[in-house]
N, C-alpha and C positions, 0 to 999 in steps of 0.2 A: 504494500500500500504506500501511496505517496506521503512523504513527511514534509516536503517542501514544494513550493510552486515552481515548476520548471517551465519557463516561457521564453525560449529563444526564438520562437516562430513569430512572424508578424501577422499571421492570419487570425482574424477575429474569432472564428469558430474554434480554432485550435486553442487559443488562449482561454476561452470560456470552458472548454472541455477539461483543460488542465486545472482550472480553478475548481471545477466540480470534483475532480479526482482528489484534490487537496482536502476539500471539506468532507468528502465521504470517508477519508482516512481518519477523521476525528470521531470519537465515540458519540459526542453530543449531537452530531448530524447524521449518524448512521442510518436512521429510519426516515430521513427526509425524502420527499418526492421533489427533486430539484426542478423538474420540468413543469410541475403544477403548482409549486409553492410560490409565495411572494418573494422568497429568496432568489428566484430566477431573475427578477428585475434588478436586484442588487448585483447579481453576477453580470448582467448585461452592462451595467455602469462600470463595474470593475474591469471587465474585458475591454470595453470601449476605451477607457482611460489608459489601460496598458497598451492597447493597440496604437492609440494616437501618440503616446510618448515614445513607443518603439519606432514608429515611422519617423517622428521628428528627429530622434537621435540618429537614425539611419541616414536620413537626408543630410543632416548637419555634418556627419562624418564624411559622407560622400563628397560634399562640397568643399571639404578641407584639402582635397588632393587634386592635382591636375588630371590624373588618369581617370578619375571617377566623377568629376564635376559635370553637372548637367546644365547649370545656369550660366549664361554668358557673363554675368557680373563676376562670378567666382573664377571662371576661366581667365578673364581679363586680369584679375588680381594676381592669380598664380603666374601668368605669363610675364607680368611686369616685375614680379619678384625674380624672374630669371633674366631680366634685362631684354626681353623680347619685344620688339615693336610690332604691334598688331596692325595689319593693313586696314586702312579706312576704306570708305567708298572711293572708287577710283573713276576719274573723268575719262570719257572716251576721247581718243586723240586721232586726229587726221593730219595729213601733210598736203599742203597746197603749193602750187607754183603761182606766184603773184607777180603781175607786171602791169606797166602803164605804157601806152603808146602816145607820145607827144610829138610825133614827126610833123613838121610844118609849123609848130608852135614857136612864136617869136619870144625871145628872152626867157626861154625855159631854163630852170635851175640845173646846176651840175649834179646835185643829189636831191633825192626826195626821201622823206622819212615817213614810215608807216608806224603810227603811234601804237603804244601798248593798249590793249583792250579794243582793238579793231574787231568788230563782230561780223559774223556770217550766219545766215540762216540756212537750215537744212531740215529734212524731214525723213522719218523712218516709220513705215506702216501708218502713214497719214497723221503722225504726231510730229509737231514742230519742235526743233531744238535750236539753241543758239550756241555757236562756237566762237571762241575769241583767241586772240594772240595774248601771250603773257609777257612779251618783251617788245621793244622797239626794233624795227628793221630798216635798213637803208638800201636804196637802189641808186645806181649811178647811170648817168647818160652814156650810152655806148657810142655816141657820136651821130646816131641817126634818129634820136628821140625815143629810143626804146629803153625802158627802165625795168630791170629785173631785180626784185628784192631778194636779198641773200642773208644768211645767218653769219655770225662772226667767223665760223669755220669756212665760209665760202659756199655752203650748200644752198641751192635754190629751192629746197623743200622746207617751207615755213610751217612749223607745227602750230596747230590750233586745237583748243580744248573746249569740250562742251561744259556749260555751266553758267551760273550767275555770280557776278562779283559781289561779295559781301564784306562788311567791315565790322569789327568789334573793338571798342575802345575801353581801356582800363586806366585807372590812376594807381600808381605804385604805392603800396603801403609801407609801414615801418618794417625794417629789416629784422627786428627781434621778434616778429610775429610770423606765423606761417601764412604766406600769401597764396590765395587761390585765384587763378585767372582761368575761368572756365568759359568755353564757347558753347552755349546751349543750342547746338546744331548737330544732328546726327548725319547730315548729308555732306559734310565737309570732305574734300579731298585734301588730306593733310600734306601731301607733297607739293601743293600749290600755295601753302601758307607763307606769307612774308610778315616779318615783325620789324617795325620801326619805333624807336623810343625817342620822344621829344623832351626837351629840357623842362618845359612847362606846358600847361594845357593850351596856351595861345601861341607857343613858339612855332616858327616855321622851319627851324633847323632840326635835324634828327640824326640818329645813329642807327644804321641797319644791323640787325642781328642775323646771323646765319644759322641754318639748321646744325644741330650737334653732329650729325653724321658727315657733314661736309668739312668740319674743322680738322685742320692738320695738327696743330699744337694748341693746347689749352693751358692758360695760366690765369692769374687773377684778373687780367685786363681783357681777356678774350670775350668778345660779344657773341655768345651762342645761346640758342634756345632749343628746347625739345617740346614736341607736341605729341600727346598720346591719349588714347581712349581711356576713360575712367569707367568704373562699374555701372554708372547710370546711363551709359551710352553716349554722353557728351565728350568733349575734348578739352584737355587742360594744357595750358602753356606753362612751362617751367624754365627758370633761368639758373645761372650758377649761384654758388654760395657767396661770391664776392671776395673770397680769399684765395682759393687755389683752383676751383673748378668753374672758372668763367665769371664774368662781371654780372652783378645784379643791379637792376634799375634802382635809382635813388628814390627815396620817398617824395611823392609829389610829381614825379615825372609821368608823362602820358605815354601809354603803350598802345600802339595801333596795330591791329592784326587784320590783314587782308587775306582773303581766301576765296576759293571757288566752291560754290555749292552745286553739286552735280546730281544728275539722275542716273548715273551709273551705266549699267549695261543696256538700258533702253535706247541709248543713242548710238550704239554700235551699228556698223554696216551702212552708214550714210555715205552717199557717193556724189551728190550734187550740192555745192556750196555757193550761196549768193551773197555778195557783200550787202550789208544793210545801209551803207552810206557811200557817197562818192568822195573822191579826194580833190580838194580845191587847190588849184595852181593859178597864181596871179588873178585870183578872183573868179576863175572859171572852174566848174565841176567836171571831173573826168571819171569815167567808170573804171574800176579796178578789174583787170582781166584775171579771171580765176580758173585754174585747171587743177583737177584733183590728181595729185601724185600718188597718195595712199589713202584708201577709204578709212573711215573711222573704225577704231577697234580699241580693245583694252579696257573699256568701261566695265566696272565690276561693282558688286555689292560689297559690304563689309566682309572681312574674312570670317568664314564659318568657324564654329567652336571646334568641330572635328579637325579642321585644318590647323587651328591653333594647338590643339592637343598633340597633333603629330609633329608639327614643325618647331614649336617652342623649345623642347629639349634639344633638338638637333642644332638649332641656332645658338642656344646657350653653350653647347659643346664646341661649336666652331669659333666663337668669340670674334666674329666678323673677319674671318680669314678663310681662304679656300685651299684646303689641303686634302681632305678626304672626299670621297664621292658624295657622302651625306652633306658635306658643306655646300657643294655645288647644287645638289638637289634642293636643299632648303632655300638657298639664294634664289634659284630660278622660280620655284613655286610660290615664294613669298612676294616677289616683286613683279611677276609677269602673269596676270590673270588670264591672258590668252592661252597659257600653257596648262593643259589639264593634268599632265604628269610628265616627269622627266626621268631618264635613266642615264647614269654617269658611270664610266668605268675607265680605268687607267690603261695606258698603252700596252703594258705587259699582259693584260687580260684580253687584249684584242686579237682577232684573227684576220690577217697575220699580226704578229707582235710588232709594236711600234713604240719603242722606248722614248720617253720624253714627251709623250702626248697624253692629253686627257680628252676622252671622247664623250660627247653629249648628244643624246637623242631626245627630241621634244615631241610629245604627243599633244598637238594643238586641239583646241575646242573646235567643234564642227563649224564650217563656214568661214574660217580664217583664211584670207587670201594669201597667195604666195608672196605678194609684196609685204604684207604685214608680218608674215613669218620671217622673212629676211630681215626686216627692221628689228624684230625681237632678237634675232641672233646677233645682229650688229651691236645692239644695246648691251647684250650680255658680255660681248667681247670688250667693247669700249669702256663701259661704266664699271664692270666688275672684274673680269678675269685679268685685264691689263693692270689693274690696281691692287687686287687682293690675292691673286694666285701666286704660287711659287714661280719665280722668274724663269726657271728652266723648263717649265711645262708649256706646251703649245696646245691651245684649245682647238678641237676639231668637231664639226657637227656632222652627224649622219642621220638619215631619215629613218623613222620606224619601219620595221619589216613585219608585215601582217602575215601570220600563219593561221590558216583556216582549218578548223576541225569539222569533219563530217561525222555527225552522230545519227546513226540509224537505230532507233529504239525498237525493240520487240518486247512485248509484255503479255502475260497471261491475264485474261479478263473474265471475271465472273459477273454477268449482268444481274444476277439475283441480289447482289450486295450494293446496288446503286440505282438511282433514278435516272442516270445518264445513259444514253445510248453508246454503242461501241464507237461510232464516228465522233460523238462529242468527247468521249474520253481520249481518243487519239488526238483530237485537236487541242484538248486541255494540256496533254503532256507536251505536245509540240510547242505550244505557247509558253509553257513553263521552262522548257529548255532555252528558248529565246531570252526569257526573263533571267534565268540563271546565269547566262553568259554576260548579259548587261550588268548584272549586279556583282558578279564574282570575278569576271575576266575583263577583256577589252581594254586593258591597260598594262603597263610594264610590271614585271616581277610577280605576275599572278600565275600560280601553278594549277593546271587542270588535274583533278583527282577523280577518277571514274566512280569510285565507291561513294564519295560525298554526293555526287549528283544523283546516282541511282537510289541512295537512301532517301533523299528528299522526294524523288519521284514516287517511290513505293508508299510514302506517307501521304500522298495527295488524296487518295481515295481507297476505301476498303476493298473495292472491286479490283484493284491492281494487285495481283497476287505475287508476281515475281517479274523482274525486269533485267534485260541484258542489252548491251549496246555493241554494235559493230562500229569501231572507231577507225577513221582514216585521218592522217595528217596531210594537209594540202598546202602547196605554195603555187603562186602564179608567176608566169613569165611572159613578158611582152615578146611577140615574134614579128619579124618582118617578112612580108609575102614576097616570094620570087627569088629569094637568096638562101644560101645555106646558113642557118642559124647555129651559132656555137655559144654555149653558156653553161654555167654551173649553178646548181641550187643547193644551199646548205640548210638542212632541216635541224630543228632544235631537239632531235632525238635520234637514236639509232634505228635503222630500218631492219625489218625482219629478214632473216636469211632466206635464200631461195628455197622454193618448195616445188614438188612435182605435180601439185594440184592447183594451188592458189597463186595468183599473180601478186607480187609485192609492190610493183610500180605500175601505175596506169594513168594515162592522160585523158583529157577530154578529146572530142573528135575534131578532125580537120579534114579538108580536102587535099588529097595527095595525087599528083600527076604521075602516072606510070602506064606504060603500054599504050600510049596514045589517048588515054582518057583519065578523067578525075575520079578518084575513088575515095569514099569516106573511110578514114583510117584513124588510128590512135597509136600512141606509144605504149608498149607493155614490155616487161622483162621476159626473156626467154625462160620457160619453166626449168627449174633446177639450175639457173644461171643468173649472174648479175648483168649479163649483156642485155642491152635494150634494143628492141626491134620496132619497126613500123608494120602493123598488121591491119587488115580490114576487119569489118565487124563480124566476119565468119571465122576469124583467126588465121586467115591465109597470110603468110609472110610476104610483105611488099619490099622491105629493106631489112636485111638480116642483122645489120649492126649500125645503129645510129648513136651509140654511146654506151655507158654502163653506170651502175650505181655501186656505192661502197656502203655496205651494211653498217659497219662499226663507226665510220666517219659520218654517216647520215647525209651523204651527198649524192647528187645526181649530176652526171657530166654528159651533156649532149654535144656531139661532135659533127652531126650531119643531119639537120632537120630542115627540109625545104618545103613548107606547106604552100599549096596553091590558094587556099582560103581557109580561114578559121570559121567554123560553124558557130551559130548562136549570136551573130551580130557583134562580137567583141574582137579585140585585137590581142588577146592573150590566151594562153593555154593553162589549164589547171593540171598540176601533177600531184596525184594523191598516192601516198605510201602507207603501208601497214607498219606501225611502229613495233619494235621488239617488245617494248613494255607498254601495253595498252592501258595499264592502270594509272600511269602518271605521265604527263607531258610537262616538262619544266623548261620554260623559255629562259634564255640568257641575253644579256646585253640589250639590244634594241628590238628584240622580238616581242610581239604582242599577239596573244592568242585570242581568236574571235571565231564566231560560228558562221559557217557557210549555210545559210538558210535553204538555198535552192538544192543543196545536196544532202540535207538532213530530213529525217522523217520519223514518224511514230506509227507502228503497226501493231494491232492487237491480235491475239490468238484466243478465241473463246475457250473458257475452261469453267465448267459448271460444278466442278469438284464433286462429281458423283462417286460415292464410296460403296454403294450397294447395287446389286443386280436387280432389275425390275422383273418380277415373275409374271409371265403371260399365261393365262389359263385358256 
């Protein structure tokens, strides 16, 4: 019998049952009917109070740690303790070629200045947005009256950012008190904030403070500021202590903070930009000629709590330097919202080995144009790797390689255990496979484990009795019509050894010219051999040797493939192989596992689980 109340469970009914066990163990309550007595109401109150206190304690302890926090306010507090800067909402950015044509204009100036905050209107999905310049730009007369605005580095691609210019003013307080300079705006793009400190509230002269991350050397006179999200979702401006870690504004000085309030990702993919005002030269208005160099991209919402949970410890370990692959990964994913995921590896892990290099592969969000992708790579090199990486390391970018899995599911189906038809269950399983890949794969460093997927499929419905999968690993190769194609494919797995019944390598079909006619054919390995052949759909050999495959290396080498046409209206061939280990496919480096929906299926086999013979009289 229970002598103490044991209540480690948070469930209300369990707590109440244990309270009953405790009371029943006491002689004075041994004859009570707890379910019918008035004591049952008291037990409800006790159980509810215990349940509530247990939940409160559980939530409080969870919120005390980075790995278990669920509230954004807790996550922000933990990340700040690690010195991690959380990404704010980010303004969408575009690049424009801006020019003026003043040919024939008398007394035209030698240079023309495009003022800061020159605005442009654009729209995405019938929603209007305003883009603006954040700096002043200068154009010079080329001698013919043509003026092209350029950046300080000489580029003719002028960056413009979506958002509204806002300003917040503070008066500095006493230094011996904790000063809070909070911007009550959750839409701020913290990277656009500028801070100027004036001597008095009416003074016109000011000192500009620079962001802390841009400071090279900090002492008592360095004018730096930091801006970070606080637990209530707003943003706080902080200055140095005035002694060793930067200058602090003097009491009574005016602090003016200018920033961009942005709508984030809504302004991405804008392609047409129209100046909202003309430029006046000698009293005459002229239209600014605008050509879109790079469409808008990079707009993003605040960093998610799951992203903070993953990247804050990595950034803390890196201490703003690029040495390990995790340092690069955290830098890329924190600063470039266009990148969904990144994979980084050193040259000694590359194939072929390339000492002194660091390889980066970026998995961009859908719809990111090639121009934007290149601008992201350029920014990574210019702003980060050139300044923070080890000097002897050369950064190199490689594109992701998509490896497609063909999953053909077969399952035993008992219609008596469900209200769904056989066809509905087949469709439900197929859609679940698609969902499974979207959730668990389709990005770097995600391993496919057959048992995990089949376990989840078996749990979908009681009518699914047992499940198997015929798995193929597939890669795609662009081919050129009318010439002999030579190429190699390297799979992220070993290929099954040759068999006398089953083919280990098989391609999709193409038209092959031989004997004066075009014949539908495909590449298969010769049975019991690693030699690859071109055969027709009846298995007749059209070309005895067009290459070979290496089982242990997981490679296919094509030395002589001359297709007349690729069937299916595409310009590539699919090469599917049977892996040696069908239970696990583990991608390396820049491989991404995804599902080939067109080559995957779900097929049911009726099984009514009859265990007795029916007697017919």
